[in-house]
C-alpha positions in Angstrom: 13.1 20.5 91.1 10.2 21.6 88.8 11.3 23.6 86.1 8.9 27.3 85.3 10.0 29.8 82.5 8.6 32.4 82.9 8.7 35.1 79.6 8.7 38.7 80.0 10.2 41.4 78.0 9.9 43.9 81.3 13.6 43.1 82.3 12.5 44.0 85.5 9.4 42.3 86.4 10.5 38.5 85.5 13.5 39.9 88.0 11.7 39.7 90.7 9.1 36.9 89.4 11.9 35.0 89.9 12.7 35.8 92.5 9.6 34.5 94.4 9.3 32.2 92.7 12.4 31.1 93.8 11.2 30.6 97.1 8.9 28.6 96.7 11.3 26.5 96.0 10.9 26.0 92.2 13.8 26.6 89.4 13.0 29.7 87.0 14.0 30.1 83.7 13.7 33.3 81.9 13.3 34.6 78.2 13.1 38.3 77.1 10.2 37.4 74.0 8.4 34.8 72.5 10.3 33.1 69.6 13.6 32.9 72.7 10.7 31.0 74.3 9.6 28.6 71.8 13.2 28.5 71.6 14.1 26.8 74.3 10.9 24.7 75.2 11.6 22.9 72.0 15.7 22.9 73.4 14.8 22.1 76.8 12.7 20.2 79.7 10.0 23.1 81.4 7.0 22.2 83.5 5.2 25.3 82.7 5.7 28.3 81.4 4.6 31.5 82.4 4.4 34.2 79.9 3.2 38.0 79.5 0.7 39.0 76.0 2.5 41.8 74.7 6.1 41.8 73.7 7.9 43.5 71.0 9.0 40.3 68.8 6.8 38.0 69.0 4.1 38.2 71.0 3.1 35.8 73.6 -0.8 34.4 71.4 1.9 33.9 68.4 5.1 32.3 70.7 1.7 30.5 72.8 0.5 28.7 69.2 3.7 27.2 68.5 4.7 25.9 71.6 0.7 24.2 72.2 2.0 22.2 68.4 5.7 21.3 70.2 3.9 20.3 72.4 0.7 20.7 73.5 0.8 19.0 77.0 2.8 21.4 77.9 0.7 23.9 80.9 1.2 28.0 80.1 0.2 30.5 82.7 -1.3 34.0 80.7 0.0 36.9 82.1 -2.5 39.7 80.8 -3.7 43.3 81.3 -7.5 44.2 82.6 -7.6 46.1 79.2 -6.2 42.1 77.1 -9.0 40.4 79.0 -10.7 39.3 75.8 -7.3 38.4 74.4 -6.8 36.0 77.6 -9.8 33.9 76.8 -8.9 33.7 72.5 -5.4 32.2 74.1 -7.6 30.1 76.7 -9.4 28.8 73.6 -6.0 27.9 72.0 -4.6 25.8 74.6 -4.0 28.3 77.7 -4.2 27.1 80.9 -5.0 30.3 83.3 -4.8 33.6 82.8 -3.3 36.2 85.0 -4.3 39.9 85.4 -1.5 42.3 86.2 -0.3 43.1 88.3 -0.6 40.0 89.4 -1.4 38.3 93.3 1.3 36.5 94.3 -0.8 34.1 96.0 -3.5 33.2 93.3 -0.6 32.2 91.3 1.0 29.4 93.6 -2.4 28.3 94.0 -2.4 28.3 89.7 0.8 26.7 89.8 0.3 24.0 92.6 -3.5 22.7 91.2 -1.3 22.1 87.6 1.2 19.9 89.2 -2.1 18.4 91.1 -3.1 17.2 87.9 0.0 15.6 87.0 0.3 14.0 89.6 -3.5 12.5 89.3 -2.2 11.6 85.3 0.9 11.0 86.0 -1.1 8.1 88.9 -3.9 6.9 86.3 -1.3 6.3 83.4 0.7 3.8 86.2 -2.9 2.8 86.9 -3.7 1.5 83.8 -0.2 -0.4 83.5 -1.6 -2.2 86.5 -4.1 -2.7 85.2 -3.2 -4.2 81.4 -0.6 -6.1 84.1 -2.7 -9.3 84.0 -2.5 -8.9 80.1 1.5 -8.8 80.1 3.5 -12.0 80.7 7.0 -12.3 82.1 9.6 -14.5 83.8 11.1 -11.7 84.8 11.2 -12.0 89.4 12.2 -8.7 91.7 9.5 -5.4 93.0 13.1 -3.4 93.2 12.7 0.4 92.3 15.1 -0.8 89.2 13.1 -4.1 88.2 9.5 -2.5 88.2 11.2 0.3 85.9 13.0 -1.8 83.6 9.7 -3.7 83.2 7.4 -0.4 82.4 10.3 0.2 79.8 9.2 -3.6 78.5 5.5 -2.0 78.2 6.0 0.7 76.7 9.4 -1.3 73.7 7.1 -4.6 73.5 4.5 -3.3 71.8 6.0 -1.6 68.8 7.9 -2.8 66.3 11.1 -1.4 66.7 14.2 -3.4 67.3 15.7 -3.5 70.8 19.4 -3.8 72.3 19.0 -5.3 75.6 22.2 -4.6 77.3 23.0 -6.2 80.6 25.5 -7.7 82.5 25.8 -11.8 82.2 23.9 -13.7 84.5 21.7 -10.8 84.1 18.1 -12.2 82.3 18.9 -10.5 79.2 17.1 -13.4 77.3 13.9 -13.5 79.7 13.9 -9.5 78.9 14.2 -10.4 75.2 11.7 -12.6 75.6 9.2 -10.7 77.3 9.0 -8.2 74.4 8.4 -10.8 72.2 5.8 -12.1 73.7 3.9 -9.0 74.7 4.0 -8.0 71.5 1.7 -7.7 68.4 4.2 -11.4 66.6 4.3 -13.1 69.7 1.5 -16.2 67.8 4.8 -15.9 65.3 8.3 -18.1 65.8 10.2 -16.1 68.4 14.0 -17.6 67.1 17.0 -17.2 69.6 20.3 -17.5 68.2 24.0 -17.0 70.0 26.3 -15.3 68.1 29.4 -16.5 70.1 28.4 -20.1 70.2 29.3 -20.6 66.2 32.2 -20.4 64.2 31.6 -17.8 62.0 32.4 -19.5 59.1 29.1 -21.3 59.8 27.0 -18.7 61.3 25.8 -17.2 58.2 24.3 -20.6 57.3 22.7 -20.2 60.4 21.6 -17.3 59.8 20.7 -17.3 56.1 20.4 -20.4 55.8 22.3 -22.4 53.0 21.4 -24.2 49.1 22.4 -28.2 48.6 26.0 -28.8 48.2 27.0 -24.4 48.6 29.8 -25.9 51.1 31.7 -29.1 52.5 29.3 -31.5 54.4 25.9 -28.6 53.1 23.8 -32.3 51.6 20.8 -30.8 51.5 19.2 -27.5 51.2 18.2 -25.5 55.1 16.6 -22.8 56.0 18.2 -20.3 58.2 16.7 -18.7 61.6 15.8 -15.4 60.2 13.6 -17.4 57.6 12.4 -18.9 60.4 11.6 -16.3 62.2 9.5 -14.3 59.3 6.8 -12.3 61.1 8.2 -12.8 64.4 11.2 -11.9 66.8 14.9 -13.7 66.2 17.3 -13.2 69.3 20.5 -12.5 68.2 22.5 -13.2 71.7 25.2 -12.2 72.2 25.9 -9.8 69.1 29.3 -8.1 70.4 31.1 -11.2 68.8 30.2 -11.6 65.6 33.1 -10.4 63.2 32.9 -7.2 60.6 32.0 -9.5 57.9 29.2 -10.6 59.9 28.1 -7.5 61.0 28.1 -6.5 56.7 25.6 -8.4 55.8 23.7 -8.4 59.0 22.8 -4.8 58.1 22.3 -5.8 54.2 19.8 -7.6 56.2 18.9 -5.1 58.0 18.1 -1.9 55.4 16.4 -4.7 52.6 14.9 -6.6 54.9 15.9 -9.3 52.7 18.5 -12.7 53.1 20.4 -13.8 50.2 21.3 -17.4 51.5 24.8 -19.5 51.6 25.6 -20.6 47.7 22.1 -18.5 46.4 21.7 -16.1 44.0 18.1 -15.3 45.1 17.3 -12.9 47.7 14.3 -13.5 50.0 11.9 -10.8 52.2 10.9 -11.5 55.3 9.6 -9.9 58.1 11.5 -9.9 61.9 12.0 -7.9 63.9 15.8 -8.1 65.7 16.4 -8.2 69.8 20.1 -7.8 70.0 22.2 -9.0 73.8 25.1 -8.2 74.6 27.2 -7.9 78.1 30.2 -5.4 75.7 29.5 -1.6 75.6 28.4 -1.7 72.1 28.6 2.0 71.6 32.3 2.1 72.4 32.9 -0.2 71.2 31.9 1.1 67.9 33.4 4.1 68.9 36.7 2.2 68.9 36.1 0.9 65.6 35.6 -2.4 67.5 31.9 -2.7 65.8 29.9 -0.7 62.9 29.0 1.8 63.8 26.4 1.6 61.8 24.5 -1.7 62.4 24.8 -0.3 66.4 22.4 2.2 65.5 20.5 -0.2 64.1 20.1 -2.2 66.5 19.6 0.0 69.2 16.2 2.0 67.9 15.0 1.7 72.2 17.2 0.1 74.1 16.8 -1.9 77.4 19.8 -2.2 80.5 19.3 -4.7 82.8 20.5 -3.5 86.6 22.9 -6.2 87.9 21.6 -8.4 91.4 24.3 -5.7 92.8 22.6 -2.4 92.6 18.8 -4.3 93.7 19.1 -6.8 96.7 16.1 -5.6 97.6 14.6 -8.4 95.3 17.3 -11.2 96.4 15.2 -13.3 98.6 12.6 -13.2 96.2 15.1 -14.6 93.9 16.2 -17.0 96.2 12.8 -18.4 97.6 12.3 -19.2 93.8 15.2 -21.0 93.3 14.7 -22.7 96.5 10.7 -24.1 95.3 12.4 -25.8 91.8 16.0 -27.0 92.9 14.0 -28.6 95.8 11.7 -30.0 93.7 14.1 -30.8 90.9 16.2 -32.3 93.4 13.8 -34.1 95.4 14.5 -33.2 98.9 12.6 -30.9 101.4 14.4 -27.8 102.5 11.3 -25.1 104.1 14.2 -22.3 103.6 17.2 -19.5 104.7 18.3 -19.5 108.0 18.4 -16.1 109.2 22.8 -16.0 108.9 22.7 -17.4 105.3 20.0 -14.9 104.2 22.5 -12.3 105.9 24.8 -13.5 103.8 23.2 -13.7 100.1 22.5 -9.9 100.4 26.0 -8.8 101.6 27.6 -11.1 98.4 28.3 -8.8 95.8 27.3 -11.9 93.0 29.9 -10.9 90.6 28.0 -13.4 88.1 24.6 -11.6 89.2 21.2 -13.9 89.1 23.1 -17.6 87.4 25.9 -17.4 90.5 22.9 -16.6 93.1 20.4 -19.5 90.7 23.8 -21.7 90.8 24.3 -21.0 94.2 20.7 -21.9 95.5 21.1 -25.1 93.5 24.1 -26.3 95.1 22.5 -25.6 99.2 20.0 -27.6 98.2 21.9 -30.6 97.3 24.4 -29.9 99.8 22.3 -29.0 102.8 22.9 -30.7 106.5 19.3 -30.3 107.5 15.8 -28.6 106.8 17.3 -25.2 106.1 20.0 -24.5 103.7 22.9 -22.5 106.5 25.5 -20.6 105.8 28.4 -23.2 105.6 25.9 -24.1 102.9 26.9 -21.6 99.7 29.2 -22.2 97.7 30.8 -18.3 98.1 31.4 -18.5 101.7 34.4 -20.7 101.2 36.2 -18.6 99.7 34.5 -15.6 101.5 37.6 -15.0 104.6 37.0 -12.0 104.9 34.2 -13.0 107.2 35.8 -15.1 108.9 34.1 -17.3 107.4 36.3 -20.5 105.8 33.8 -23.9 105.6 36.1 -27.0 104.6 39.2 -24.8 104.4 41.9 -24.0 107.6 43.0 -22.3 105.8 46.3 -21.8 109.0 47.4 -25.4 107.5 47.3 -25.8 103.6 49.5 -24.1 100.9 49.0 -20.8 98.9 48.0 -23.3 95.7 45.8 -24.9 96.9 44.3 -21.9 98.1 44.1 -21.0 94.2 43.7 -24.4 93.1 40.0 -24.3 95.2 39.7 -20.5 94.0 39.5 -21.4 90.5 38.0 -24.2 90.0 34.9 -23.0 92.5 35.1 -19.5 90.2 34.5 -21.6 87.2 32.1 -23.4 88.9 30.1 -20.0 89.2 30.7 -19.5 85.4 28.8 -22.6 84.2 32.9 -23.5 82.9 32.5 -20.4 80.5 36.3 -20.1 80.9 36.4 -16.7 79.6 34.1 -14.9 82.4 35.8 -17.1 84.8 39.2 -15.3 83.7 37.0 -11.9 84.0 36.3 -12.9 87.3 39.8 -14.3 88.8 41.2 -11.3 87.9 43.6 -13.1 85.2 44.3 -13.5 81.5 42.1 -16.5 79.8 46.4 -17.9 78.8 46.9 -17.6 82.4 43.5 -19.4 83.3 44.4 -22.5 81.1 47.3 -23.1 81.8 46.3 -23.4 85.7 43.7 -25.1 84.7 46.3 -27.8 83.1 48.3 -28.2 85.6 45.1 -29.5 87.5 44.9 -32.6 85.1 48.5 -33.5 86.1 
């Protein structure tokens, strides 16, 4: 809804304007003084300000100057008496959009407001056109044309050219690394190193050395001096993946690096200056963790200068055919199979499926379908997730009427573990059991 701020110290006139303009489908806010109007503009967004010139405390002219100093693009329509038209002309020179004389001609007022919204719409379209024209220089591997993905790409367009630290958030399998890569390779640092490290894949004792380097003999096994990832990424970008898994001790050291822009290798007293843009990625809610003490709040704010949130696949199902056909082409070549496409029921099943593992799970399912397809097309029964979708009456290779419950459980656990690429913690989360229970079950299956 379009929001209009009406500024007039004549309460009866202001209420009349409110009633008339509300009938035009506009949301009206009232202010009885120029100073109040300036404060309101600073604290909430408005599309247009309609303001009287003469008010007792702060005049419309003074308020116009302050509003334009704060937000030069905000359209301000001045209301004035015939005797102060010259003053209204001066207001136009300051930056007012137009002036209307009292008593107001409501048809003219409505027409002026419509012209403003048309102008705003045209500027928005031009801005989007410029972005689209620049797309030929915008390199990325993010597939999809859904509104959620187009919004994500627009955000990357704005964020990439800056030098701000970025926090990329999204569920497992949504493509956080692709987003981080797009940010780096569309930035001014694109010709310099892009270094990646998974903070969850390295033990705490080795992570400091991996990030900041070490001196020869600084710990057991340090047989030579080694540069850390931050030094290797100098003048470029570093992706700190799974940042939510980093210990509090390492968080404190990373915070110092961000603040001082220098690193200290393990076993050294030398501080080395570095110029690195940090892109952090996580599938955890760092804001909530910071509020509960699970993540340093000061580090969270240092990393979250700009945040980019990737939508899960279930919220952009219109992208599934594009993604599925892309993976089909890749895996058909990789596995030397001439698969022409998907049967209608297979594509329908993929679109209906919730994809808890997101794009990664879809990719794995398509690869398996390519390998197991019995014809030139991937059919519904070739898709891995169909075997556990009993709710639709599709039971695949399992006859649920003649199988032990323990065998069904084993099939579900092993299939989920496979779709999670062997990640036991992720598989346990999808199954709704603890990691300890999952490990116990897997040990039983080995017997």
